[in-house]
N, C-alpha and C positions, 0 to 999 in steps of 0.2 A: 709242606714243607720248605715252600720256593723262598716265601719272605723269611724262613729261619736262614736258608740257604745263602738269602742275597748279605743277609746282614753280618753272618761272621767275617771278622777283620783279622788275616795275618799278620802277625806283630815283629816274628824273628820268624827265619829258615835258615840256621846257617846251614852249610854243606847241604844241601836239599835234602834235611832231615824228612820232611814232608813233601808229597806223600808217602806214607810209612809201606813199604814191600813187605806185602802181607808172603809171598814166596818164600824171602830169607829170615822170616821170622820164626822160631820155633814156641817163644811166650813174649806177651806184653803183660808188664805189671800197671794194671789198672787202680789206681789209689788217689785219695783226699774226698773230704768230705762234699763236693758238689758231683761226685761221680755217681751215685746213686740216688737224688734227692729232688722227689718230684716237686716240690714245692718251691727251691731253691732257683728253679729253670724258670718261674711264671711271673714274678715280681710282685709288686704291694701290693695290699687287698685284692689278694686271689682268692676266690672263696672255695668252700672244699671240693675235691676233686673226686672223683670216679679214677681209681689206681689204674684202669686201662683206657685210659684217655690220651695219660701222659705216658711219654717217651724217653726215660733215662738214658745216661751215655751207658752204661752198665746194661740196662735190658737192648740198645742197640748191639752192645756188641757182642750176646748173644744173638741178634737176628741176624747179624753178618757171618755167624760162625769165629769169629774170631779167637783164636787160641790165647786165654788170656787167666790168672791170676788176681783176684782183687783182696784189698784193703782199703778200709776208709783212714786211719792212720791218728785224725783228729778231726775236732770239730770245729764249726767257723771261729767261734769267739772261747771255746773250754781251752784252757792252760794246762788240758790231763795230756801227757805224753803217752800214756799205757798204750794207746794202737801203734805208736813208732817201732816197737818190736816187729810184729809182723808186718808192716809196709816195708820195711830195711828185707827181712825175710825171703816175701815175694818176689821184690825188687832183685833180688840177688839172682834168682830161679831164672830171670827174665831176660831179653836182651832188648828192651827199651822200657820206659817209664811213663808211661802218661799221666800225668799230675791235675788233677782237677781241684782247683782251689778257687777261692774269690770271698764272695760278699753273700748275703741272705739279705730278701725283704719282706719274706714269709713269714706273717703273722697268724697265719691259719693252719699252720700242720696239726697240730693238736690244740684246736680250737674246741670252746665249749659255748652254748647260746644261753642267754635269757629269756626270759618266758614271754619277751616281747619280740624277740628274732633278733637281739643284739648280740653281737659278739662279745663273749667275756674274752680279755687280756688277763692273761696270768704269766707267772715266773716261766712256768714250761713251755708256753705259748711263744715267748716273745725272745728264747735265751740264744737264738743265733744270727738277731737280726744286725745287720751293719748298716743298714740301708734304707732310707725311707720317712715319712712322715715321724716325726718327735726322738729319730735317732740321728740328730748330728754330731761329728765326731771331729777331734783336735788332731787326728793324726790321720793318714791317707795309708798308713801301711797295712800288708796282710795284717786282720786280727788276729786274735789266739796264739796259736804256736804254729801255725802255716809255714812260716817263714823257715822256722827252725826246723821242721820237717823236710823241704825243700832243700836245705842245705846237708841233714843227714842223707838222704837220697843220692845227692851233688860227691859226697865221699865215693860213693860204690863204683866212679868213671864210667855209668850207664849213661847212653842220650838220654835225655828229658825231656819230653813234649809237654809243656805249660799249655793247660786250658781255662782259660777264665769266664769265671760264671759271674756279677756282679753287676752292682747298680751305679755306680759312680767311679771315678776316675780314680785308680792306685796308681802309687808310688813303686813303680818296676824297676827302679834303675838297679840294683842288686842283681834281681833275677833276670833282667835282658843280659846283664855279661855271662851271665852264667848259664841258660839256657841253651837249647837246642833250636827248638823252636817254640813261639808261645802264639797261641790263638784267643782271639777277646771275641768272648760270644755274649756279653752282657745277660739278660734276660732272653734266649733265645724260644722261648715258648714251649708248647706241648710237643712238638715234632723235633724239638734242639735237639734232643739225645743222638737222634739218629740222624740231623742235620750233622752235628759236630764229626760223631764217626763218619760222615760220607765223605766229609773233607778230610780227615785225617787219611781215609785211604783210597783219596783223589778221584772219588766218585763223582763229588764235588770240586771244581777249582773256587777258593774263597773271593769275591770280590767285592767284600763290603770296604768302606775306608769311615775313617776315625769322622763322628761327628761334636768333636770334641778335643780339646787336648789335654794330653798327660803329663802334670807337671814332674819334674825330676824331683825336685821338696816341696815339703809344704811351704817354704820360701818365697816361691816362684810365685802362689796364688795370689790375685786372678790370673789365669794362664790361658789365654784367648789370641786367636790369630789377627784378630783385627783391632792390634789396642790404637789409641790415639798416637797420631804421630809428634810426639814432642819429647825433645831431649834426646842422650845418649841410653837408647837401652839396650847397647850391643851384649854388655855382660855387668854381671852381679861381683862385689870382690871376689865369691869364692868360685865363679865359674861363669859360662857363658849364659847368656838368658834366653835360649832358645830351648824349649820345651823336650821332653824326653820322646815323646810322639806327637807330632803338629797334628791339627786338625787338616781334614781331608786323608789322611798316611794311613797308606792301606799297600801289600801285598800282593802278588797273584805269583801261582806256580809257572805261568809263562810270562813271557817279557813281550812287550811292546816299545814300537818306535812311531812318532812323532813327524811328520816332512810337510812341508808347503803351506805353513801357515800364514794366512791373509787375514786381514781385516778392512771392511770396508764402512769411512768415515760417514759416509752416506746414510746405507740401509742401515747401520750398526748393527753388522756380523760379521761372524767370523768363519772360519775355514778352516777346515784342516783333516790329512789323511793320517790316518792310523791304521797301522800295521802288528800284526800279531808274528813275532819273530821267533819265538820259545818252540817249545816241543809239545805244548797244551792246549787245548780250547779252552778259552777265559774270554772275562768281560773288562775292557778297560773303562774306568772312569775318567776322561775326559772333561779336564776341569778349568772356567776361565775369570780371571780374576782383573779387578779394574782399582786404579788406582788414581785419584785426582793430581794434578800436579799442583793447583792452586783452590785455594776458597777461603772465604773470611772468616771461617771458623776453624777451630781445630780438626783435622779429616785423620782418618781411619787409617792404618798403615796400606790397608787393602781390605777388598771384599771380594767375595765370591759372586758373580752376575750371571753366571749362566754352566749346567755343566750337561753331561750327557753321556749313559752308560749304553756300552753298545757290546753285543757280542761277536767274536770274532774268533773262524775257525784256525787249525796254525796253518798258518802262510798266507791269510786274506788279509785285506787292506780296504778297508772304507774311508771315503769322503764324507764329512758329517757339517752341516753348518749350526751355528750357536749363535742367538738374538740375542742383544742387549737389551734389557727394558730401558724405557724412557727414564727409569725410577731416579737410575744412578747418575743421572745428569741432573738432576733438581737437587733444590735444598730450601728447606723455611728460611722464614724472613728470622731475625731476633727473637721476636716475641712468637713464634709459630704460629701465626695469623695466617699467612699467606706462601704459598710453594712457589718457587720461579725454577727454571734450566739456569744451571752457569754453564756458559760459552766459556772454551778455553781446551788445553790439549788435557789428554786422556791416556795413561799407558795402561795397556790390556797383557794381562799377562797368562802365556797357554803355561799349565805346570799341572804335576802327576801329585802332590797332595800343598799347602800353602805354604810352604818352603822350598822346595823344590822346581824352580824354573827353568820349562822346558824352551820357551822363545819368549822374547816379547817384543810389543812393536806400538808406537806412538800415534793416535788420532786425533782429530783438530773435531771440536762439537763446537757447530755455528749459531 
């Protein structure tokens, strides 16, 4: 469960919607195609599972004895809206909506096998797959009528917590502007349901950070933080160049403060004091990026060169030291036959994600 806890990424938390205050909530509406699906939590090429070995979000609601009403609402790819009425009805009876949407990589939920043991792939077994081998997409919007379900629930003016279970970045621009909180879970595994619910109720403080960037639209693809430093990349004609959520991004229920950032040119180490100034115990992910001032070749805008996650009690401070590998001061020659060090100036950037600079300094590598 610890692995799942560490991987969950809090993308939005407007007005401190999370963690949920169960004492003040009479009923929670649990809705969506990924609220009670064992295989959708497990990812691509997961074999047949014993149903007792995986905990879904709905199962975890039961384990935590949370008062709730449940409706699937719709499928991942199915365009039927037959389940909307039930979902809307239970949402009307509830104080807050937890909407579990996203995608699926599961191809074995209703699997049959050949005599050789090879898996048969049939229309029924692959009907909800949106990610995985052989399932490329031309759109990164939520598949099927999931977005329509979100819009209908939004009309009720109830707080909506969106829980995402998916295998690739999605276009979340419209959801981001309308939801009250959003938790990215990717494929959280067998204990994912319990981990998600423990996070929703504040038992686990989310500490995951995005290993990829989420674009605002498909036109931003390819979308990654360490692009080559060429020309003016500040904006498109239709808007700014920045992704919706960048590499390294992730919120917490608490707040962190960074002080006394120092870097040694001689030892290639950085020191910083991190303090938990919020109201919850939590884990801070300290990120250090490097940016070359000069190169004979096209340079990356920046590269993550060191990071460390530290656990801090409420009010606690720790000083940590990060070491920068010699590899970040080296380049290959033009035919990649020899590697050599590049002396000169390097900018080191202390950041909370690949776009949010806390402090920076320049060192000289001799």
